[in-house]
N, C-alpha and C positions, 0 to 999 in steps of 0.2 A: 735556348728555351726548350727545344724538343728533347734535349738530353735530360733536363730536369723533369719534364713530364713523363718520359719513359721510366726514369728512376722512381718517380712517385707511383706509377702504375705497377711497377715490379713489386714495390713494397706492399701495395694493397693485395697483390696476389700471394704474398708470403705470410699473410695472416694465418694463424693455425687453423687447419681444417678440423671441424668437429662433426663426426658422423653420428647417425642415430645409434649405431651399435656402441660407439665409445661413450655416448651419453648414458645408455642403459647399463653398461659395465660400470661406469663411474658411479651412477646412482646406486647400483646394487652393492658395490664395494663399500661406498660410504654408509649405506643403510645397514650393512652387516657390521661395520665398525661401530655405528651408533648403538646397535643392539647389544654388541659385546660389551661396550663400555657402560651401557646403562645398568649393568648388574655389578659394576665395581663400586666400592665405597665412594660416597660423594660428600660426606660431612667430615670436616677436619677440626680437631680440637687444638687450641693453642699449645705449642710445645715450649713455653717459656719456663724459666727457672726463677722461683721467688727466693729472695734472700730472707733471712730471719726477720720477722716483723713486717713482711711485705706481702701484699695480697693481689693475685691476678684477677683482673676484671674481664679482660678479653685479650685478643691477640695484639692490641695496640697500646694497652696501658696497664700499669700496676700502681697501687697506692700503698704507702707504708704507714705504719702506726705513728711515725714521726711527722706525717703529713706530706712527705715528698710524693710527687707524681712522676713516675718513670715512664716516659714515652718511648715506645719501641719503633724504631725507624727502619724500614725495609729497603732503603736505597743507599747507595754508596755516597759518602760525603767527599766530594772532589773539589770543594771550594765554592760550590754553588749555593750553599746555605740550607740544604735540605734538612739538616739536623736542628735547624731553627724553625723553618717554615712549617713542617708537619707538626712539631710540638706546639707551635703558635696556634694552629687551627684547632688542635685538641684542647689546649688550655682555654681558648675563647669559648668553645662550646661547653666545656666542663664547668666553667666558672671558677677556674683555678687561679691561685696567686702565682704570677710568673716567676717569682723568686723561689718557688718550691719545685720548679720543673727540672727534671733530670732526663738524660737521654741514654738509651742503650741500643746497640745494633741488633736487628732481628735475626733470629736463627733461620736456617733454611726450612721453609714450610710452604705448602701450596697456598696457604692463606695470604701470602704476600706476592702472588704471581702478578706480573704487570700485564694484565689482560688488554689494556689499551693498546700496547704495542702489538700484541697478537692480533687484535681486531684490525689495526691499520695494515698489518702484514697480509692478512686474509683479503682485505679489500684490494690490495695492490696485485697480489698473485693469483687471485681467483676472480677475475673481472666478470661481472654479470652479463656483459655483452656476448660472452662466448659460451655460457652454459645456462641451463634453466635455473630459475630461482631456487627450486627444491635442492638441486645438487649443490649450488653455491652456499645455501644456508647450512646444509649438512656438513660440507667441507669446512666452513668457517667454525661451526660448532665443534667439529672434531679437532681442529687445530687448537681451539681454546681449551678443550678438555685435555688434550695432550700436554699443553703448556702448564696447566694447573697441576696435573699429576706429576710433572717433572719439575715443578717449582721454578719456573722460568722467571726469576726475580730480576729482570734486566733494569739497569739504570741507563737510560738512553733516550734520545729524541726529545729532550726537554719535557719529559712526561711526568716527573715526580709529583708535582702538585696537581696536574690534570688527572692523573690516575688515582692518587690517594687522598685528595681532598674529601671526597664523599665517604670513603671507608673510615677515615679518621674522624670525621664529624659524627658519623653513625656510632662509632665506638665510644666517643666522648658522651654522646647523648644517652646511650645505654648505661654507661657508668654513672652518669649524673642522676638518672632515674633511680638506680640502685641506692645511691647515697641518700637521695630524698626519701626513698622507702624506709631505709634504716632509721633515719632521723624521725620520720613521721610515726614510726612504731613507738619511739621513746616519748613522743609528744601526744600519742593517741590522736593523731590527726590524719587527714586525707593527704597522701603524698603529693598529689597533683596540685595542691595549693602551696607547696613549698617552692623554693627557688634556690639558686646557688650564686655566690659572688665572692671573689677574692679568697677562695679557699674555704668558704663556710657554706653550710646548708642553712637557709633562713626560712622563717615563718613569722612574718610580722616582726616583732622585737626579739624573737627567739633566735639563737644562733648555736650551731655546733660545727666545730672544725672537722674537715674531712678526716683527719687523723682519729677522731673520736668514734666515727661510725664506719670506717673502712673495713674492719674485720667482719662486722655483721653484714655490711652491704654486699661483700663479695660472695656470701653464701645464698643470696636471694636470687630469684628468677627475674630477669628484666622483662619489660613489656614486649609484646610480639613485634611491634614497630617502634622505631626510635621516636622519642618525644623531644623535639628540639627546643632549645632555650630561646625565649623571646629576646627581642633586640635589647642590647645592653646600652646603658648611658655612656659607658666607657669601654668599648670593645677592644680586645687585643688584636682582632683581625683588622688589618689595615694600619696598624701602628708600627712605628719604627723602633721596635724593641731591640736591645743589644743582642747580637748573635751569641748563642750559647757556646759555640766552639771558639769564639774569639779570645777570651782570657787565657785559655790553655795554649793557644797558638802563639799568643804574645809572650807568655812567660816561659815557653819551651816545654811545658809539661805534657803537651799533646803527644800521644804515641802514634808513630807510623811504623810500618813493618821493619824499618831499619833501626828503630829504637828498642826493639825487643831484646832483652838480655836474659839468658837462661844459664843455669849451672852447667859447667863443662862445655859451653858453647864454643864453636870454632867458626872461622869465616872463610867464605869461598868467593872466588872470582871465576869468570867463565870466558872462554874463547870459542866463537862459532865461525864457521867458514862462510864463503860467499853465499848469497841468496840463490835459491834453486835447489836442485837435487844434489846436495852436497854430503859427503861423508868424510870422516876423519881417517886419514891415510897413515900417518906416522907421527911420532913425537920423540924428542930426545929426553927419555925418562931419567937417565943418569944425571944430566945437567940440571934438569928441573928440580929433582928431589934434593939436590945439593944447595938449593937456594936457601938463604936464611929464613928461619921461621916455618919452613914447609913441613906439613904433616902427612897429607894424603894427596893422591892424584886420582881422579875419577874420569875414566874414558868412556865415552858414549859414541854410538855410530855417527852422531851429528855434531858433537861438541866435546870440549875438554874442560874440566874444572880443576883448579888448584885449590887445596884447602890448607889454611895456615893458621897461625896464632892470631893474626890480624889481617884485615882485608888488604892493606897495602902490600904486605909480604906475599899474599896469594896472587895479587895482580902482577907484581913484578916477576914472580916465578913463571908466569905464563910465557913471558918472553924467552926465558931459559929453556922451557919445554919445546919451543919452536915448532908448534903444531903445523902439519902440512895437511891440507884438505884437497880433495878433488871433486869437481862438479861435472855431472853429465850434461850434455847438450851445449847449446850456444850460450856463452856467458851473458848476463844482463848488462846492458850498457845504455847510456842516454841516446846514442845513435840508433840502437835497435828499437828503443821505445818510440822515438820520433818516427821512424820508418813504419812501425806497426800502426801508429795512429793515422799517419797519412794514407796508408793502404786501406784501413778500415773505413775511413770517411768516404772513400770512393766506391766501396763495395756495397752490396745489398745490406739493408738494415731491417730492423723490426719496427713497424709502425706502432707507437705507444699512444699518441694523441692524434685524433683525426676528426677535425671539426669543420663543417661546411664542405666545400668541394674545391680543394686546392688546385687540382688539375685544370678544372674549367676556369677558375678565377685567373690563373696564370697563362692560359692559352692565348698565344699571339701577343703577349704584352712584354714590355721591357722590364726586366727584373734587376734588382740591385742586390749585391752580395758582399759578404765580408767573412773572413776566417779568423777565428780566435783560438788561442792556445793557453793552457795552464800547465805548470810543472807539477810533479809530485809534491805533496805537502806533508812535512814531518810533524809528529806530535810534540816533540821537544818539551816534555814536562820538566819541572824543576827536579822532581824525584825520579831518579833512574829506576828501572825495574828492580824490585827488591822483594825477597820472601824469606821467612824464617821457618824452618821445619825441625820438629823434634820427634824422634822415634820413641815408642814406649812399648817394647815387646812387639806384639803383632798389631799395634795401633800407631797412629801418626797424628800429630798436631801441626797445623800449618797456619802461620800468620801472613796475610797478604792483602793488598788492596785489590778488590775485584768488583766489576760491574755486573757479574753474573755468578754469584756464589755457588749455586747448585751445579752449574756446568763446570766450574773450577774444581769443585770437589770430585765430580765424576771423572774429570781428566786426570787428577792425581791418583784416584783409585785405579783407573785403567792402566796407568803407567807403572804403578808399583805392585799390581796384582792383589791389592787389598779390596775388601768390600767397602762400599761407600760408607756404611755404618761404622767402619773402623777408622775413618778419616774425620777428624774434628777440625773444622775450618773456622778461623777467627778473622772475619772481614775487617780490614783496617781502613782508616781514612786514606785518601790518595793525595799526594802532593802534586796536584795537577793530574790530568789524565787525557781529556779530550777524546775519550773512547779507546785509549791505548790499553786500559785495564780490562778490556774485553778479550785480550790475549792472555793466556794462562801459562805461557812457556816458563816463566821464572818460577812459578809455584811448582810445576811439574819437575823442573830441574832441581830445585831445592829438596823436594821430597826424595828424588832418586839418590841425590848425594847423601842426604841424612841417613837413608836406609843402608847405604853402602858403608859409610864410615861409622855407623852406629853411635852417632853423637848428635846433639843439636847443632844445626848449621844455619848460618845466615848468609844467603847468597845475594850479592848486589852486582848488577851489571855496571861496568865502567861507562863513562859518558860516550866514549868512542863506540863501545858495543851497542849502546842505546841507539845511537844514530845509524850505525851500519846495519843493524838488524831490525830497525823499525819497519813496520808494515804501514806504508804511508797512504794518505788519501790518493786516489788514482790521478794520474795526469789525464788530460782530456783535450780534445780538439773539436771545434764546432764550425760548421759552415752554415751561415744564416743567409737566407735568400728571401726577398720580399718584393711585392709589387705595390705601388702606391695608387690611390684614387685621385680624382681630379683636384681635391682639396689638399693633397699631400699626405693624407693619412694612410696607414697601412691597411690594404685590402686583403692581402694574402701573405702568409709567412710560413716558410719551411725551415725547421731547425734540425739539422743532421748532426748528431753528437757522437763522436768516436770516443769510447771509454770502456774499460774492462767491466765485466759483469761482477762487480765487487760484492754485491749482496749474496750471490751464490757461493763465492769464496768464503765469505764471513760465516755463513750458515754451516758449511762443511767443517770449518775449523772449530766453531763453537759447539756444535751439537754432535759431531761425529769424530772429533779429535783428529781430524785429517791434518797432515803437515801442510804448511803454506804452499810449497811448490806443487804438491799433488792437487790441492784444492784449486790452485790457479789454473793448472792444465785442464782439470775437469770442467771448470766454468767457462773456458774459452769458447766464444761463439754463442753463448746462451743469451737469450733476451732478458733484460733486467730493467723493469719499469722504474725502480728506485734510482738507477744510475742516471736518469734524466729528470728526476723529480725537481719541480720548481721552475722548469722552463716555461716561458711565456706566462708568468704568474700574474693573473688578475686582469690583464688587458683585454678589452672587448674588440677583438679582431675577427672579422666575419669568417675567414678561412684560415685554419691553422693546422699544421702537421708537425709532429715531433717524432723523430726516428732515433732509436738507439742502434748505433753501429758498433757491435762488440769488437774490441781490439785485444788481440793476444800479444801483450807486451812482454811477457815473461816474468815481469816483476809482480810478486804478490801484493795485493792492495787490501785496504781495510777501511773501517769507519773512522770518522774524524768530525770534529766540531763543525756542524753545519752540513756535513755530508755533501750530497750532490748540489744542494742549493748554493753552496759556496762557490761553485763554478758556473752553474746554469744562470744564476743571477748576473754574473759578470758578462756572459754571452748576451743575455737579453737586454740588460740595461745599457750596455755599451752600444748595442745595435739600435735600440730605440733612439738613443742620442744621435747616432749617425743619421737615422732617418729624419729626425727633426731638423738637423743641419741641411740635409739634402732638400727638404721642403722649405728651407729658410724660415723656420718657425722656432719660437722660443721653446726650449726643452721642457719647461714647466707646463705651459699651455698645451703642448703636444701630448704630454702624458695625461693631463687632466681630461682631454677630449676622449681618451680611451678608458677612463676609469669610472664611467657612468654606472657600472654594475658593482663597483667597489667603493662605496662611500666612506668606509672606515679608513682605507688606504689613502683615498683622496684627501681626507681631512688631515691625516698625518703629513702628507706632502705639502699642503697649503700652510700648515702650521710651521713646518720646518723652514720653508722658504721665507716666511714672515719673520721668524726668530733670527734667521741667519742673514737677512737683508739681501735677498736674491736680486741680482741686477740684470737678469735676463740675458739678452744677446749682446750686451755691451762688450766691445773688444777688450781683451786682456783682463777680464774679471777674475780669472783663475778659480771660478766656482763650478762645481759639478754636482749633479743630482743622481740619486738612485733610490728606488723603493722596492719593497718586497713583502710578501705574505708567506708565512709558514707556521705550522703547529698552532694554529688558532690565534696568531699574533700578526701585527702589521707594523712596518717601520718605514720611515722616510729619512734619508740622510742627505744633508748638504755639506759638501767638502770644499775647503779652500786649500789649494795645493799648487805649487809651481816648482820648476827646476831652479837650483841654485848652484853656487860654486862647490858646495859640499854635497851635492846630489839632490835627490827628491826631498822637498820640504813641505810637509803637510802642516798647515798653520791652524786649521780649525775643523772640527767635526760637530755638526749640529744635528742631533737625532731626535725625532718625535716618534713615540711608540704607543700603540694601542694594544695592550696585552690583557684586556679584561680586568677583573678585580685583582688588586694587588694585596697579597697576604702581608707583605712587609715592603713598603716602598723603598727603604734604604737598600735592602738586598736586591730588589728589582733594579735599582740604579747601578749597583755594583755589577750585576750580570750584564747589563747593556754596556757599561763602560769597559768591562773586561772583554766582552765580545768585540767591541770596536777596536781595542788594542790588539786583540788576537787577529782580527781581520786585517789590521794594518800590517802586522808581522807577516801574514800570508801574502799581502799585496807587494811587499818589498823583499821578502826572503822566505825563511822557513822551508827551504828546499835544498837539494843537493844534486849533483851529477852522479851518474853511476858508470863505473868502468871495471871490467873484469868480474862482475857479479857483486861488487861492493860499492857502498856510497863513498864518494871521494872526501866528504867532510868528516871530521873527527871531533870537533869541538863546537860548543854553542856559538863561539865567536866567528865560526866559518859559515854560519847559516844566514848571515845578513839580517839578523833581527834588529829592530829599532831600539835605540837606547833611550833612557829616560829623557835626556836632553832633546831628543828628536820627537818626543810625544807631543801631539797637538793639544790645543785647548779643546776640551770636550764639553758640550752642552747637551744635556739629556732632559727631555720633557715627556711626561706621560699624559695621555688623554684619559680623563676620568671616565670610568665605565663600570657598569654593573654586570657586564657579560661574565660568563664562566671564565676562569683563568686560562690564558694561553701560555705557550712555552716562552721562556725568557733566556734560556742558556745559550741558544744558537742564533736567535734572530738578529743579533748585532753583527754577525760575521759576514753574511753574503753581500751586504750593500757597500762595504768599505772600498774594495778594489774598483768596482765600476764607478763609484762616485769620484774617486781620486783620478782614475783614467779620464773621465769626462772633464774634470777640472783642469787636467794637463792639456787637453785639447783646447779648452777655453783660453788657457794662458799662452799656448804656443802655436795653435793651429795644426798640431800634429796628433794623429791617432796612435795610441799605444794599445795593441791588441793581444798582448801577452802578459801573463803573470809568471814570475814576479816583474813588476813594472820597472824596478831598479836594474834589471838585467839588460835593459836597453838604453842607448844614449838618449838623453832628453834635451 
């Protein structure tokens, strides 16, 4: 116990020292920055293009003379339904006919900056406990201004509806007012007495289609403040309307980056060396160029691309080129990763959460501890990384799926020596992403290849390349230590989590175009609050400490669906279950006793156990629980799972979610179901070993992903709520692995403390 206390005291001493001089310097610098930026332009006009007979009303919508309403969506469609959800919000407020709604992707513009993510980032990395409010406020303002002026249009953190519901509603309200003004002029009436419904402006028995007044309305000045539509008898908001992207995806007419076809286009495949500081050393050029269909070879410091008449020929030629790479430093391996995590968890860490007095609470008392581990998690989207690039003299056009279009364009410009204004980016839908499309390597590579061969080029990574070069969610290890009170409840808890400083790596790659190996080395040892986000979520424990123990694992890591919550929830929910068993208490009642400050999460937990038929502490029930809160949403999951002759068998998942108002309940259910299946995949596989700097897996079938026949019965219920919408894309992921692990304990009496669960004998 003394060792734990000494470690805790050491971490308290390692809190950053903030001197009076550093505060003054920080305040002066921030103030100077604020003064400099205050004279920059701050108003931005929409940079949309109107087709013939189409009229721009604002940055989010256009209306045509034929009555169509084109909604401009500033987020990447990755399957989460954003190209239906935001148009549904606009159509509801506008009073439009859903059958007239069209969608187009937003151009790069400061008007579409995801300031919600910027504000969350500021709150995490500029903690008010360490600096005066004035400095924190100025720094947060400066970060937001920088993001706006650099058009940081990130699609991430389940933020699409949370960020853009209000701007979309405002845009629709302003357009609606203009339509009513134009109609009122025709009727010589007061526009405020008009209304809209089903694509018409109405005034009593009078009606005018949007198409009839759109041209005149677009020339008028809107009111200073949005005038919102009164409650409709048949609102679109909250209705299960058919997804706008569904018909095209079903009939195959939806275009992805790999569907682009251009005159004189050729196809490229790429070979990259081991992860790390790798360079291309040599190739057999003669043998490679002799391959059937080969046209060009493009050599880069870090990769080799073969260009041929079709992709299959290009990919086969790479074997003939027999590229040889050399990597500086110690090669990445699973053994090295495990060793680094084990060392990090024993070393000094950075105190991220410090509630109560852990040292005093644990003084002289018997503690209980457990260690948990999670492996790296791959993105494994259906669509491998693909981009199409077409040179046009000193300009370049690029088609690619991206979650950060402005930063993607900047990366292409930097790599090709072009001005950003000379790069036209066409953001495409993604065939799955899970944050993989925050990496822009394929777009940059396609641009370089196209510029060199002077022809349109479509570059697609092979599945093996996709797996070997994926930048995974980081592996992590946690040491959880607690002391219990007389009633068996947790009195004090310390969570030490060894994991890389992924956020710093990600930032360097995204905003500075730093190579993954350089970003990884630069971030080693840094404190990263986001790396332990979600730990001890929601529970009322008197004394809590959470430490980030940075691990230098050598492997570059990145963002992933659920991010840190995907492993911190596993650590917390499994440990809570262990403490309940130690106290000989039912896992449900044990959790409920600590959720007095979280009534929404408690309600989800009670409802899930009621729906699932929770049998409590009965031996052999094979039932497990987990609950979690993130991004303004709450979820409770009851899993039924047991080992079988065929391996782990998950029979049922019962989820209850409180995500606030639901724009479209059908899409909300799809997101939760998809998150649960994604979480199941991560619980049983979605990983690989590393040897010699490369992943040992090459195919999807080697990742241990669950098959359709292994998918459990899924029951999802939503708690009715009028709260502002919470995030839905990630909330289903974190609870799956701990609920299944807890169910396996109930079925077998054995604890599984490692993900993937299927990697261990059950």
